[in-house]
C-alpha positions as a printed Julia matrix, in Angstrom:
71×3 Matrix{Float64}:
 -4.1     1.68   5.65
 -4.0     0.35   2.12
 -5.82   -3.05   1.94
 -2.93   -4.56  -0.03
 -0.45   -3.61   2.67
 -2.82   -4.87   5.38
 -3.12   -8.22   3.55
  0.65   -8.46   3.26
  1.12   -7.67   6.96
 -1.53  -10.25   7.96
  0.14  -12.93   5.82
  3.53  -12.06   7.27
  2.12  -12.3   10.8
  0.54  -15.71  10.1
  3.82  -16.96   8.65
  5.7   -15.69  11.68
  3.23  -17.4   14.02
  3.66  -20.73  12.19
  7.44  -20.47  12.3
  7.38  -19.5   15.98
  5.19  -22.5   16.83
  7.54  -24.84  14.96
 10.48  -23.39  16.85
  8.65  -23.9   20.17
  8.04  -27.53  19.26
 11.66  -28.07  18.31
 12.85  -26.34  21.45
 10.62  -28.64  23.53
 12.21  -31.68  21.85
 15.69  -30.33  22.63
 14.71  -29.62  26.25
 13.4   -33.17  26.65
 16.62  -34.55  25.16
 18.74  -32.49  27.55
 16.64  -33.66  30.48
 17.03  -37.29  29.42
 20.76  -36.85  28.96
 21.06  -35.23  32.38
 19.28  -38.21  33.96
 21.6   -40.64  32.18
 24.68  -38.68  33.28
 23.44  -38.64  36.88
 23.01  -42.43  36.82
 26.45  -42.86  35.24
 28.01  -40.61  37.87
 26.38  -42.62  40.66
 27.53  -45.92  39.13
 31.09  -44.61  38.78
 31.14  -43.41  42.38
 29.96  -46.81  43.57
 32.56  -48.59  41.41
 35.36  -46.34  42.68
 34.35  -46.91  46.3
 34.14  -50.67  45.74
 37.58  -50.74  44.1
 39.0   -48.59  46.89
 37.63  -50.98  49.53
 39.02  -54.0   47.68
 42.43  -52.38  47.32
 42.49  -51.42  51.0
 41.58  -54.99  51.94
 44.35  -56.4   49.73
 46.91  -53.98  51.19
 45.89  -54.86  54.77
 46.1   -58.56  53.92
 49.56  -58.12  52.36
 50.84  -56.2   55.39
 49.35  -58.81  57.72
 51.29  -61.52  55.91
 54.5   -59.49  56.24
 54.08  -59.27  60.0
């Protein structure tokens, strides 16, 4: 193979390897962000479930109290 072509191919390969490594790094950052966001959403979901259950219990207690006063 012509040395000039070989040099060009080697440079192209090195450039590709650098770009691929940068993309891997950026992808890792995105994956960590998604993981963090998933954790936050899980905590938010749990907090909302607890708040809904608490509100439901309070409402049930108020309704029972109101009906008890009617009797």
